[in-house]
C-alpha positions in Angstrom: 42.2 -23.8 10.8 45.0 -22.1 12.6 45.4 -23.5 16.1 45.1 -20.5 18.4 46.7 -20.4 21.8 43.9 -20.6 24.3 44.0 -19.2 27.9 41.4 -20.4 30.5 41.4 -18.7 33.9 39.9 -20.8 36.6 40.7 -24.6 37.0 37.2 -25.5 38.3 34.7 -27.8 36.6 33.8 -25.4 33.8 37.4 -24.2 33.2 38.7 -27.8 33.0 35.8 -28.7 30.7 36.6 -25.8 28.3 40.3 -26.7 28.3 39.5 -30.3 27.4 37.1 -29.1 24.6 40.0 -27.3 22.9 42.7 -29.9 23.7 40.6 -32.6 22.0 41.1 -30.6 18.8 44.9 -30.2 19.3 44.8 -26.6 20.6 47.4 -25.6 23.2 45.6 -24.5 26.3 47.0 -22.5 29.3 44.8 -23.3 32.3 45.7 -20.6 34.9 44.9 -20.7 38.6 44.9 -17.2 40.1 43.1 -18.0 43.3 45.1 -16.5 46.2 46.4 -19.4 48.4 49.5 -21.0 49.8 52.0 -23.0 47.7 50.8 -26.2 49.4 47.1 -25.4 48.6 48.0 -24.5 45.0 49.9 -27.8 44.5 46.9 -29.7 45.8 44.6 -27.9 43.4 47.1 -28.4 40.6 47.1 -32.2 41.2 43.4 -32.3 41.5 43.0 -30.6 38.2 45.5 -32.9 36.5 43.7 -35.9 37.9 40.3 -34.7 36.7 41.7 -34.1 33.2 43.3 -37.5 33.1 40.1 -39.2 34.4 37.9 -37.4 31.9 40.1 -38.4 29.0 40.2 -42.0 30.1 36.4 -42.0 30.2 36.2 -40.5 26.7 38.7 -43.2 25.5 36.5 -46.0 26.9 33.5 -44.5 25.2 35.4 -44.4 21.9 35.4 -40.6 21.5 39.1 -39.9 21.2 41.0 -39.5 17.9 44.3 -39.3 19.7 45.8 -41.0 22.8 44.8 -39.5 26.1 48.4 -38.7 27.0 48.8 -36.7 23.8 45.6 -34.8 24.4 46.4 -34.1 28.0 49.8 -32.7 27.0 48.0 -29.9 25.2 46.9 -28.5 28.6 49.4 -26.7 30.8 48.4 -25.7 34.3 50.1 -22.7 35.9 49.6 -19.7 38.2 51.6 -17.2 36.1 50.2 -13.9 35.0 52.3 -12.1 32.3 52.2 -11.0 28.7 53.6 -14.4 27.6 50.9 -16.3 29.4 48.1 -14.0 28.2 49.5 -13.6 24.8 46.9 -15.6 23.1 44.0 -14.1 21.2 41.3 -15.8 23.3 41.0 -15.7 27.1 38.1 -17.5 28.8 37.3 -16.4 32.4 35.8 -19.3 34.4 36.0 -18.2 38.0 33.1 -18.3 40.6 29.9 -16.5 39.9 30.5 -13.3 41.9 30.5 -9.9 40.1 33.1 -8.5 42.4 35.5 -11.4 41.7 35.0 -11.2 38.0 35.4 -7.5 37.8 38.6 -7.6 39.9 40.0 -10.3 37.7 39.3 -8.4 34.5 41.0 -5.4 35.8 43.9 -7.5 37.0 44.6 -9.1 33.6 43.9 -6.0 31.5 47.5 -4.7 31.5 48.7 -8.1 30.0 46.2 -8.4 27.2 47.1 -7.7 23.5 45.0 -5.1 21.7 43.1 -7.8 19.8 42.7 -10.3 22.6 39.1 -11.4 23.0 38.0 -12.0 26.6 35.0 -14.2 27.2 33.4 -14.7 30.6 31.6 -18.0 31.0 29.1 -16.5 33.4 25.4 -17.6 33.3 24.2 -15.1 35.9 25.9 -11.7 35.3 25.4 -9.4 32.4 28.1 -7.6 30.4 27.0 -4.2 31.6 28.1 -5.3 35.1 31.3 -7.1 34.0 32.6 -4.3 31.8 32.7 -1.7 34.6 36.3 -0.6 35.0 37.5 -2.9 32.2 39.5 -0.9 29.6 38.7 -3.1 26.6 34.9 -3.4 26.6 34.8 -3.8 22.8 36.7 -7.1 23.2 34.6 -8.4 26.0 31.7 -10.9 25.6 30.0 -13.8 27.3 30.3 -17.4 26.1 27.8 -19.5 28.1 28.9 -23.2 27.8 26.8 -26.1 29.1 28.3 -28.9 31.2 30.1 -31.0 30.2 31.7 -28.3 28.0 33.6 -30.9 26.0 30.5 -32.8 25.0 27.5 -30.4 24.7 27.7 -28.5 21.4 25.6 -25.4 22.1 27.5 -22.3 23.3 25.5 -19.1 23.7 27.4 -15.8 23.0 26.1 -12.6 24.5 27.2 -9.2 23.3 26.4 -5.5 23.8 26.3 -2.7 21.2 29.9 -1.7 21.8 31.2 -5.3 21.3 33.2 -5.3 18.1 31.5 -7.3 15.3 34.8 -9.0 14.4 35.3 -10.1 18.0 32.0 -12.0 17.7 32.8 -13.4 14.3 36.2 -14.6 15.5 34.7 -16.3 18.5 32.0 -18.0 16.4 34.7 -19.2 14.0 36.8 -20.5 16.9 33.9 -22.4 18.4 32.8 -23.8 15.1 36.3 -25.1 14.6 35.9 -27.4 17.6 32.5 -28.6 16.6 30.4 -26.2 18.7 27.2 -24.5 17.7 27.5 -20.9 18.7 24.3 -18.8 19.0 24.6 -15.0 19.4 22.2 -13.3 21.8 21.7 -9.8 23.1 22.9 -9.1 26.6 19.6 -9.4 28.4 18.3 -11.6 31.2 17.9 -15.2 30.4 19.5 -17.6 27.9 17.9 -20.1 25.5 18.3 -23.0 27.8 15.6 -23.1 30.5 16.8 -22.4 34.0 19.7 -20.1 32.8 18.9 -16.6 33.9 21.2 -13.6 34.2 20.8 -10.6 36.5 18.9 -7.6 35.0 
């Protein structure tokens, strides 16, 4: 399949896991850190993310799960703090910042001027529904939820949540993308609770 350019915003545990999941299948991934902080703090976070990626790939190699050298896979992931049309020019953007509605809504508004008309934006939230996330976001038809399970690069199930205004082709494209990296996407309505016990979203 065509190798899409993937953008992941948020270099935490989930964001790094998603980046690795795509990099393992030779996708180019832009891992963006938009957390406001000093240059020194950003550099420390950058190095921490790089070390976690390298450590995870070394572990997968020891387990015999890599088809390509760790260095080659790691080179598929670029970490930056840029926000422009070039960085967000891909057709898939995954938001993986902390589970706070105000932070996620602010981020979606912030990135909206840089998105292409057909860019699909997927929040990785497990606690906030789309009705809350879409407030103030100018492209609600392209917004959905992809609930990954940790570690994202191993567990195949990814739950997709949508609302009535979500474009059908956006869901289809996301399903195809996830299937292309060996995931098992399951589409759900945007209502409290996921398939996996213990995962509940706010009403």
